[in-house]
Backbone as numpy.savetxt, mean C-alpha at the origin, in Angstrom:
# Nx Ny Nz CAx CAy CAz Cx Cy Cz
3.11 -18.98 -11.57 3.57 -18.95 -10.20 2.22 -19.34 -9.54
1.59 -20.85 -9.25 0.26 -21.12 -9.06 1.19 -21.61 -7.57
0.06 -22.52 -6.42 0.46 -23.09 -5.28 1.17 -21.75 -4.49
1.87 -21.94 -3.34 2.60 -21.08 -2.59 3.27 -20.33 -3.37
3.71 -18.96 -2.77 5.15 -18.58 -3.74 5.78 -18.55 -2.68
7.53 -18.76 -3.08 8.48 -18.92 -2.81 9.05 -17.51 -2.09
10.15 -17.59 -1.12 10.36 -16.37 -0.49 10.90 -15.14 -2.17
11.68 -16.09 -2.90 12.26 -14.93 -4.24 11.26 -14.55 -5.28
10.29 -15.79 -4.65 8.66 -15.04 -5.91 7.55 -13.72 -5.06
7.85 -13.94 -4.11 8.03 -12.54 -3.00 8.61 -11.30 -3.01
9.53 -11.78 -3.10 10.15 -9.92 -3.51 9.99 -9.43 -4.53
10.44 -11.04 -5.78 10.50 -10.14 -7.79 8.96 -9.48 -7.19
7.50 -10.57 -6.79 6.28 -9.54 -6.86 6.66 -7.95 -6.31
6.75 -8.13 -4.73 6.72 -6.80 -4.58 7.61 -5.59 -5.23
8.85 -6.11 -5.66 9.25 -5.46 -6.01 8.67 -4.50 -7.89
8.37 -5.29 -8.26 7.84 -5.27 -9.63 6.82 -4.08 -9.42
5.77 -4.57 -7.97 5.13 -3.92 -7.80 5.37 -2.02 -7.80
6.68 -1.91 -6.42 6.84 -1.07 -6.25 7.46 0.42 -7.69
8.08 -0.74 -8.16 8.85 -0.14 -10.01 8.00 0.32 -10.26
6.83 -0.68 -10.79 5.30 0.28 -11.35 4.98 1.07 -10.88
4.78 1.40 -9.44 3.96 2.42 -8.86 5.08 4.28 -8.97
6.18 3.87 -8.53 7.31 4.81 -8.84 7.78 5.72 -9.99
7.35 4.32 -11.28 7.26 4.47 -12.29 6.09 5.14 -13.22
4.66 5.15 -12.42 3.57 5.70 -11.93 3.69 7.21 -12.02
3.92 7.45 -10.87 4.14 8.99 -10.01 5.13 9.46 -10.25
6.26 9.22 -10.94 7.31 9.64 -12.11 6.48 10.64 -13.54
5.46 9.84 -13.69 4.65 9.97 -15.45 3.71 11.80 -14.49
3.34 11.40 -13.21 2.11 12.55 -13.14 3.27 13.49 -12.11
4.68 14.05 -12.50 5.55 14.64 -12.25 5.89 14.69 -10.65
5.98 13.56 -9.91 6.19 13.32 -8.31 7.97 12.38 -8.88
8.42 13.10 -7.19 9.82 12.96 -7.43 9.94 11.76 -6.51
9.88 10.61 -7.20 9.69 9.59 -6.27 10.49 8.57 -5.85
10.89 7.66 -5.28 11.93 7.16 -4.75 11.94 5.43 -3.81
12.24 5.04 -4.83 12.22 3.87 -4.11 13.45 3.28 -2.69
12.35 3.33 -1.55 13.77 2.66 -0.26 14.09 0.58 -0.85
15.07 1.39 -0.27 15.63 -0.76 -0.34 15.60 -1.48 0.69
15.50 -2.48 0.91 16.53 -3.25 1.89 15.24 -4.28 2.94
15.53 -5.10 4.47 14.62 -5.93 4.04 13.43 -5.23 5.14
14.29 -4.40 6.54 13.90 -3.68 7.46 13.46 -2.29 7.78
12.96 -2.13 5.59 12.22 -0.63 6.09 11.44 -0.24 5.87
11.14 0.70 6.64 9.59 1.72 7.51 8.58 1.92 6.39
9.18 1.95 4.74 7.98 2.87 3.65 9.11 1.97 2.18
8.00 1.92 1.71 8.56 1.31 0.37 8.68 2.82 -0.88
8.31 4.34 -0.97 8.42 4.83 -1.98 8.24 6.08 -1.17
9.01 6.87 -1.11 9.05 8.67 -0.39 8.84 9.37 -2.05
8.11 10.31 -1.21 8.32 11.70 -2.43 8.39 12.55 -2.08
8.89 13.43 -2.93 9.80 14.66 -1.63 8.88 14.96 -2.90
8.39 16.49 -2.15 8.13 18.15 -2.17 9.46 18.66 -2.75
9.98 19.18 -3.91 11.14 19.59 -4.39 11.41 20.56 -3.71
9.58 21.62 -3.81 9.77 22.88 -2.82 10.47 23.56 -1.53
9.28 22.58 -0.45 9.97 22.65 0.28 10.66 21.49 1.52
11.40 20.65 0.51 11.82 19.05 1.33 10.81 18.72 1.63
9.77 19.12 2.32 8.88 17.71 3.03 8.71 16.64 1.60
8.31 15.30 2.45 8.14 13.71 1.86 7.25 12.93 2.13
6.62 12.12 1.00 5.14 11.48 1.63 5.91 10.42 1.56
4.92 8.90 2.71 5.35 7.70 2.48 4.36 7.58 2.16
4.42 5.93 1.00 3.83 5.10 0.37 4.43 3.61 0.81
3.13 3.33 0.75 3.20 1.72 1.07 2.64 0.97 -0.32
3.14 0.42 -0.59 3.20 -0.55 -1.98 2.86 -1.82 -1.11
1.79 -2.50 -1.34 1.08 -4.15 -1.75 0.58 -4.61 -3.22
0.95 -4.97 -3.64 0.58 -6.43 -5.20 0.36 -7.14 -4.96
-0.35 -7.92 -5.75 -0.82 -9.03 -6.11 -0.86 -9.31 -7.44
-1.14 -10.91 -8.21 -1.45 -11.75 -9.01 -3.05 -11.35 -8.97
-3.69 -12.09 -7.47 -4.71 -12.70 -7.39 -5.42 -11.40 -7.04
-6.90 -11.68 -6.41 -8.20 -10.46 -5.94 -8.18 -10.24 -4.27
-6.74 -10.54 -4.08 -6.92 -10.32 -2.44 -4.85 -10.36 -2.41
-4.96 -9.17 -0.69 -3.79 -8.15 -0.74 -3.55 -7.97 0.17
-2.80 -8.73 0.58 -1.99 -8.76 2.50 -1.81 -7.25 3.02
-2.33 -6.63 3.88 -2.62 -5.55 4.21 -1.48 -5.74 5.41
-1.57 -6.73 6.19 -1.44 -6.51 7.84 -1.44 -5.29 8.39
-2.43 -4.95 8.28 -2.94 -2.80 8.75 -3.45 -3.39 10.20
-4.23 -3.88 10.65 -4.02 -3.61 12.24 -3.36 -4.96 12.91
-2.45 -5.28 12.63 -1.62 -5.99 13.35 0.01 -5.08 13.24
-0.35 -3.98 12.63 1.09 -2.40 12.66 0.25 -1.68 13.53
-1.08 -1.60 13.15 -2.03 -0.14 13.84 -2.50 -0.43 14.36
-3.06 0.14 15.36 -3.79 0.21 16.54 -3.48 0.75 17.93
-4.36 1.07 18.13 -4.71 2.13 19.96 -3.10 2.65 20.40
-2.98 1.04 21.16 -1.45 0.96 21.94 -0.53 1.13 21.20
-0.16 1.37 19.84 0.79 2.05 18.62 0.54 2.88 17.79
-0.26 3.47 18.33 -0.70 4.52 17.95 0.63 5.44 17.55
1.21 5.86 17.75 3.32 6.97 17.66 3.51 5.79 16.72
2.92 4.86 16.26 4.26 4.04 14.97 3.94 5.02 14.21
5.59 5.44 13.18 5.17 6.50 11.90 4.34 5.24 11.17
3.68 5.85 10.55 2.34 5.78 9.15 2.21 5.77 7.95
2.33 5.11 6.82 2.29 5.39 5.38 1.15 6.95 5.08
1.49 7.88 4.78 0.52 8.71 4.06 -0.81 7.75 3.09
-0.13 7.16 2.50 -0.63 6.99 1.18 -0.44 5.38 0.79
-1.63 4.31 0.90 -1.40 3.11 0.37 -1.66 2.95 -1.35
-0.29 2.57 -1.88 -1.22 2.37 -3.09 -0.66 0.60 -3.57
-1.72 -0.30 -3.78 -2.77 -1.62 -4.17 -2.39 -1.24 -5.88
-1.30 -2.82 -5.80 -1.28 -2.88 -7.82 -1.64 -4.45 -8.24
-2.55 -4.16 -8.96 -3.04 -5.47 -8.92 -2.51 -6.22 -10.77
-1.84 -7.08 -10.56 -1.26 -7.38 -11.83 -2.18 -8.32 -12.78
-2.61 -8.26 -13.49 -4.12 -9.17 -14.05 -3.39 -10.16 -15.55
-3.88 -11.22 -15.52 -3.91 -12.53 -16.28 -2.67 -11.61 -17.29
-2.50 -10.53 -18.16 -2.20 -10.39 -19.09 -0.97 -9.00 -19.27
-0.49 -8.85 -18.06 0.44 -8.95 -16.96 0.48 -6.99 -17.20
-1.40 -7.03 -16.73 -1.12 -4.90 -16.98 -1.06 -5.31 -15.14
-0.86 -3.54 -15.24 -0.74 -2.88 -13.66 -2.63 -2.29 -13.27
-3.31 -2.87 -12.63 -3.98 -1.23 -11.87 -3.73 -0.58 -10.57
-3.81 0.40 -10.39 -3.59 1.07 -9.19 -3.96 1.25 -8.49
-4.65 1.21 -7.10 -5.45 1.58 -6.57 -4.46 2.72 -4.93
-5.08 3.69 -5.62 -4.78 4.43 -4.65 -6.15 5.20 -3.57
-4.93 4.66 -1.80 -5.73 5.16 -0.71 -4.75 5.41 0.11
-5.12 6.88 0.93 -4.93 7.26 1.79 -4.84 6.54 3.09
-4.01 7.04 3.88 -3.99 5.80 5.15 -5.25 5.20 6.08
-6.15 6.88 6.16 -7.40 6.64 7.00 -8.61 6.39 5.57
-8.09 5.93 5.05 -9.09 5.48 3.70 -9.04 4.08 3.97
-7.55 3.49 3.52 -7.22 2.29 4.20 -7.78 1.06 5.49
-8.06 2.13 6.07 -8.80 1.52 7.50 -9.58 1.38 7.60
-10.02 3.38 7.33 -11.94 2.68 6.97 -12.29 1.37 6.15
-11.49 1.27 5.33 -12.12 -0.22 4.80 -11.02 -1.72 5.11
-10.61 -1.44 5.40 -9.83 -2.61 6.72 -10.84 -2.90 7.38
-11.00 -1.87 8.06 -12.19 -1.99 8.85 -13.52 -2.59 8.61
-14.07 -2.64 7.73 -15.62 -3.10 7.02 -15.01 -4.32 6.82
-13.84 -4.52 6.02 -13.89 -6.09 5.52 -12.98 -7.46 7.28
-13.19 -5.88 7.90 -13.43 -6.60 8.78 -14.49 -7.16 9.51
-14.80 -6.51 9.90 -16.16 -6.80 10.50 -16.41 -5.56 11.23
-15.67 -4.51 11.43 -15.41 -3.69 12.77 -15.64 -2.26 12.92
-15.95 -1.81 13.58 -17.07 -0.64 13.80 -16.11 0.14 14.41
-14.72 0.13 15.27 -13.56 1.49 15.86 -12.16 0.66 15.28
-11.59 1.16 15.40 -9.80 0.96 16.02 -9.68 -0.04 16.91
-9.20 -0.63 16.36 -8.68 -2.27 17.39 -7.41 -1.12 18.78
-8.00 -1.43 19.98 -6.91 -0.70 21.43 -5.68 -1.85 21.13
-5.35 -2.52 20.44 -4.31 -3.75 20.68 -3.90 -4.37 19.56
-2.70 -4.99 19.08 -2.19 -6.04 18.24 -3.33 -6.74 17.86
-3.86 -7.22 16.48 -5.21 -7.40 16.21 -3.99 -9.21 15.27
-4.72 -10.17 15.32 -4.69 -11.53 15.40 -4.63 -11.48 13.75
-3.68 -13.37 13.30 -3.65 -13.34 11.88 -3.13 -12.27 10.98
-3.31 -12.63 9.98 -3.16 -11.25 8.69 -4.02 -10.54 7.76
-4.34 -8.83 8.23 -5.48 -8.61 7.66 -5.04 -8.35 5.95
-6.56 -8.08 5.58 -6.25 -8.85 3.73 -7.33 -7.64 3.10
-6.98 -6.96 1.99 -8.87 -6.69 1.25 -9.05 -7.10 0.15
-9.66 -7.25 -0.78 -9.72 -8.35 -1.84 -10.07 -6.52 -2.20
-9.64 -7.03 -3.81 -10.09 -5.98 -4.91 -10.98 -4.89 -5.12
-12.29 -6.46 -4.73 -13.75 -5.29 -4.89 -13.78 -4.17 -3.58
-13.44 -4.51 -2.85 -13.51 -3.72 -1.80 -12.47 -2.55 -2.20
-11.43 -2.46 -2.45 -11.13 -1.36 -3.30 -11.20 -0.55 -4.76
-11.98 -0.83 -4.99 -12.08 -0.59 -6.41 -12.46 0.66 -6.80
-13.59 1.57 -6.36 -13.85 2.75 -6.39 -12.31 3.25 -5.98
-11.18 3.11 -5.87 -9.69 3.87 -6.01 -8.88 3.70 -7.53
-9.97 3.26 -7.64 -8.50 2.86 -8.80 -8.22 4.38 -9.76
-6.56 4.16 -10.07 -5.72 5.40 -10.63 -5.93 6.80 -10.06
-6.93 6.85 -8.04 -6.76 8.45 -7.79 -5.16 8.56 -7.27
-4.64 8.95 -8.86 -2.88 9.69 -8.09 -3.94 11.14 -7.86
-4.71 11.47 -7.84 -5.00 13.00 -7.79 -4.98 13.06 -6.14
-5.43 12.19 -5.28 -5.03 12.41 -4.39 -3.76 12.70 -3.02
-2.65 12.34 -3.86 -1.42 12.80 -3.49 -1.13 13.99 -3.51
-1.15 14.10 -2.61 -0.84 15.94 -2.15 0.55 16.57 -1.60
0.66 17.84 -1.13 2.07 18.28 0.15 0.65 19.18 0.56
-0.44 19.70 0.09 -1.10 21.16 0.55 -1.46 20.47 1.89
């Protein structure tokens, strides 16, 4: 997949990450369901069978060590009532096709994105461009599925 990816390649890569995350969550005993569609608000819902509550998970997948988040293009103070994911799971597919998972809370992703962007506070309005994070920015969150909780 060298060069610019077409829409089909991007969609397949996104699906690869979502299925991998759902599988991994199931291994840890979570009831994980992938949401489908082009206008979905969340990639995966994790249901607590005892209470009926759920957690929203945003999945970002890349074969590069750079992950497009679009974070401050979606989440900013003037838009603070927008529903946000509870967790972000970043999937890096290495050259040998092995999956690496990085689990962050929404607040952790905000802090990582702010540092990456050189920001000291949440922006009031939508930011220009498209935010991204690098693998080195999130490496300490690898395999931190223990963060996912209903407490």
